[in-house]
C-alpha positions as CSV (number, residue, x, y, z in Angstrom):
1,M,-38.2,-43.8,62.4
2,K,-39.2,-45.4,59.1
3,S,-37.2,-48.2,57.5
4,S,-37.8,-49.0,53.9
5,P,-36.2,-51.2,51.3
6,I,-34.4,-49.8,48.2
7,L,-33.0,-51.5,45.2
8,F,-29.5,-50.9,43.7
9,K,-27.7,-52.3,40.8
10,T,-24.5,-54.1,41.5
11,E,-22.3,-51.2,40.2
12,M,-24.0,-48.8,42.6
13,V,-23.7,-51.2,45.5
14,K,-19.9,-51.2,44.9
15,A,-20.0,-47.4,44.8
16,I,-21.9,-47.2,48.1
17,L,-19.4,-49.6,49.7
18,G,-16.5,-47.6,48.3
19,G,-18.0,-44.3,49.6
20,T,-18.4,-42.6,46.3
21,K,-22.2,-42.9,46.1
22,T,-24.1,-40.7,48.5
23,M,-27.3,-39.9,46.6
24,T,-29.9,-41.5,44.4
25,R,-32.6,-40.3,42.1
26,R,-36.0,-42.0,41.7
27,V,-38.9,-41.0,39.4
28,V,-41.8,-39.3,41.1
29,K,-45.0,-41.3,40.6
30,L,-48.3,-39.5,41.1
31,P,-51.0,-41.3,43.2
32,S,-54.0,-42.8,41.4
33,W,-56.4,-40.6,43.3
34,S,-55.0,-37.5,41.6
35,T,-56.0,-36.6,38.1
36,M,-53.3,-33.9,37.7
37,D,-50.4,-34.1,35.3
38,F,-46.9,-32.8,36.1
39,N,-47.6,-29.5,34.3
40,D,-50.2,-28.6,36.9
41,L,-48.3,-29.5,40.1
42,N,-47.2,-27.1,42.8
43,I,-43.6,-28.2,43.3
44,S,-40.9,-26.9,45.6
45,E,-37.6,-28.4,46.5
46,E,-39.2,-29.9,49.6
47,Y,-42.5,-31.3,48.5
48,I,-45.0,-31.9,45.7
49,A,-48.6,-30.8,46.2
50,V,-51.3,-32.6,44.2
51,I,-55.1,-32.1,44.1
52,A,-57.2,-35.0,45.4
53,H,-59.8,-35.9,42.8
54,E,-62.5,-36.8,45.3
55,T,-62.3,-33.7,47.5
56,G,-60.6,-31.1,45.4
57,C,-58.2,-30.4,48.3
58,E,-54.5,-29.9,47.9
59,V,-52.4,-32.6,49.5
60,E,-48.6,-32.6,50.0
61,L,-47.1,-35.7,48.5
62,E,-44.5,-37.3,50.7
63,S,-41.5,-39.1,49.5
64,P,-42.1,-42.9,49.5
65,Y,-38.5,-43.3,50.6
66,G,-39.0,-41.5,53.9
67,K,-37.7,-38.3,55.3
68,V,-34.5,-37.0,56.9
69,G,-33.3,-39.4,59.6
70,D,-35.2,-42.4,58.2
71,E,-33.4,-45.5,57.1
72,L,-33.1,-47.4,53.8
73,W,-32.0,-51.0,53.8
74,V,-30.3,-52.0,50.5
75,R,-31.5,-54.8,48.4
76,E,-28.8,-56.2,46.1
77,T,-28.2,-59.3,43.9
78,F,-27.3,-62.2,46.2
79,F,-27.0,-65.9,46.6
80,K,-27.7,-68.0,49.7
81,N,-25.2,-70.8,50.4
82,G,-26.5,-72.7,53.4
83,N,-26.8,-70.1,56.2
84,E,-24.4,-67.7,54.4
85,Y,-25.4,-64.9,52.1
86,I,-23.0,-64.1,49.2
87,F,-23.2,-60.8,47.3
88,L,-22.5,-60.2,43.6
89,A,-21.0,-56.8,44.3
90,D,-18.1,-58.4,46.2
91,G,-16.7,-59.7,43.0
92,T,-15.7,-63.1,44.1
93,C,-17.6,-66.1,45.5
94,C,-17.1,-68.1,48.7
95,E,-14.3,-70.7,49.2
96,Q,-16.7,-73.4,48.2
97,F,-16.5,-72.1,44.7
98,E,-12.7,-71.6,44.9
99,Q,-12.9,-67.8,44.6
100,C,-14.3,-68.2,41.1
101,E,-15.3,-65.0,39.3
102,C,-18.9,-64.3,40.1
103,S,-19.7,-63.6,36.4
104,E,-18.6,-67.1,35.5
105,V,-21.3,-69.3,34.0
106,G,-22.5,-72.3,35.9
107,K,-21.6,-71.0,39.4
108,P,-24.0,-69.5,42.0
109,K,-27.5,-68.9,40.8
110,W,-27.8,-65.2,41.7
111,K,-31.2,-63.9,42.8
112,P,-32.3,-60.5,41.7
113,S,-32.2,-57.7,44.3
114,I,-36.0,-57.5,44.5
115,F,-36.1,-60.9,46.1
116,M,-33.7,-60.1,48.9
117,P,-35.3,-60.6,52.4
118,R,-34.6,-58.1,55.1
119,E,-32.4,-60.5,57.0
120,A,-30.0,-60.7,54.1
121,S,-29.4,-57.0,53.8
122,R,-26.0,-55.9,54.9
123,I,-26.1,-52.2,54.1
124,T,-28.2,-49.6,56.0
125,L,-28.4,-46.0,54.8
126,E,-29.6,-42.9,56.7
127,I,-31.4,-40.2,54.7
128,T,-29.6,-36.9,55.2
129,N,-31.6,-34.8,52.7
130,I,-34.4,-35.1,50.2
131,K,-35.7,-32.8,47.5
132,V,-37.6,-32.7,44.2
133,E,-36.1,-31.6,40.9
134,K,-36.1,-32.2,37.2
135,L,-33.9,-35.1,36.2
136,Q,-31.8,-33.0,33.7
137,D,-31.2,-30.3,36.4
138,I,-28.5,-32.6,38.0
139,S,-25.2,-30.8,38.5
140,E,-21.8,-32.1,37.7
141,Q,-21.0,-32.5,41.4
142,D,-24.3,-34.3,42.1
143,A,-23.6,-36.6,39.1
144,K,-20.3,-37.4,40.7
145,N,-22.0,-38.1,44.0
146,E,-24.2,-40.6,42.2
147,G,-21.3,-43.0,42.3
148,I,-20.1,-42.7,38.7
149,E,-17.1,-44.9,38.0
150,T,-13.8,-43.4,36.7
151,K,-11.0,-45.1,34.9
152,T,-7.6,-44.1,33.6
153,Y,-6.2,-45.2,30.2
154,G,-2.5,-45.7,29.8
155,D,-0.7,-42.4,29.3
156,H,-4.0,-40.6,28.4
157,P,-3.8,-37.2,30.3
158,H,-7.4,-37.4,31.6
159,F,-9.4,-39.8,33.6
160,C,-12.6,-41.1,32.1
161,T,-16.0,-41.8,33.4
162,I,-18.0,-44.8,32.3
163,D,-20.5,-44.9,29.4
164,Y,-23.0,-47.4,30.8
165,L,-24.7,-47.7,27.4
166,G,-21.5,-49.0,25.8
167,A,-20.4,-46.3,23.4
168,Q,-16.7,-45.8,22.7
169,I,-14.6,-43.1,24.3
170,Y,-13.8,-40.1,22.2
171,S,-10.6,-38.4,23.1
172,K,-10.5,-34.7,22.2
173,S,-6.8,-34.5,22.8
174,K,-6.1,-37.4,20.4
175,H,-9.0,-36.7,18.1
176,K,-10.1,-40.3,17.8
177,H,-12.0,-43.0,19.6
178,I,-9.9,-44.9,22.2
179,R,-10.2,-48.6,21.8
180,G,-9.3,-51.4,24.3
181,F,-10.7,-49.5,27.3
182,K,-14.1,-49.7,29.0
183,P,-16.2,-47.0,27.3
184,G,-16.7,-43.6,28.9
185,F,-16.3,-39.8,28.8
186,C,-13.0,-38.1,29.2
187,A,-12.4,-35.3,31.6
188,D,-11.6,-32.7,28.9
189,T,-15.3,-32.4,28.2
190,G,-16.0,-30.5,31.4
191,R,-19.2,-32.4,32.0
192,Q,-18.0,-36.0,32.1
193,F,-19.8,-37.0,35.3
194,R,-23.2,-35.7,34.1
195,D,-22.7,-37.3,30.6
196,S,-21.9,-40.6,32.4
197,F,-24.9,-40.3,34.7
198,R,-27.2,-39.8,31.7
199,T,-26.0,-43.2,30.3
200,L,-26.4,-44.8,33.7
201,W,-29.9,-43.5,34.0
202,S,-30.8,-44.6,30.5
203,S,-29.4,-48.1,31.1
204,I,-31.7,-48.6,34.0
205,N,-34.8,-46.7,33.0
206,G,-34.7,-46.8,29.2
207,T,-33.1,-44.7,26.5
208,S,-36.1,-42.3,26.2
209,S,-36.3,-41.7,30.0
210,W,-33.6,-39.0,30.0
211,D,-35.2,-37.1,27.2
212,N,-38.6,-37.2,29.0
213,N,-36.9,-35.3,31.9
214,P,-39.2,-36.4,34.7
215,Y,-39.4,-35.0,38.2
216,V,-37.3,-37.1,40.5
217,W,-36.9,-37.6,44.3
218,V,-33.3,-36.7,45.1
219,V,-32.4,-38.8,48.1
220,E,-29.1,-38.0,49.8
221,F,-27.8,-40.5,52.4
222,K,-24.8,-41.7,54.4
223,K,-23.8,-45.3,54.9
224,K,-24.8,-46.2,58.4
225,E,-24.0,-49.9,58.7
226,V,-22.4,-52.6,56.7
227,S,-23.0,-56.0,58.2
228,S,-20.2,-58.6,57.9
229,E,-22.4,-61.5,58.9
């Protein structure tokens, strides 16, 4: 069994802990020994076949994240206080900081997730399925399973999903932009989770990345372990 690290933004760590995120999409990167571009690839849901430049032979490209049954240990933004690890996704700091809000300036010096050592990781995921598809082929249900956050707004009849790029909500029922609420997409659009995922993807990978519509590894997983130590 293979065990590999994987990085997640704080919002997505919260979604994993809350049980709303059960999959992730990561851009497929071609190996340097292949001169093919994506238009020439032999692609199925299970694998990508590339031509090796040196031999001319076709080689199946394996997911760098592993296969079904393998584990992923989550790297997240953290802070080490003595022998204790504190995580930004938890929303509050340890008692030493009097339960200060973690976003408060001048408090713990958070370290980016990429620097998290294995010993600090508290979340282990088990891969349950993996496939290849175009980014924009994501379904509404899959977008929901990506851990998209939802909010309600007063007496507004629909819940809303978050716009991670920061645009305002437009309410079709009220025919206006809703102010005073974290931006997002309202449920009367019929594709609010997919719209929200597009902004999440763009906030991480750049605004042009969605339009480029790359091939992605679709990794489904279940939460196997959350360490309390």
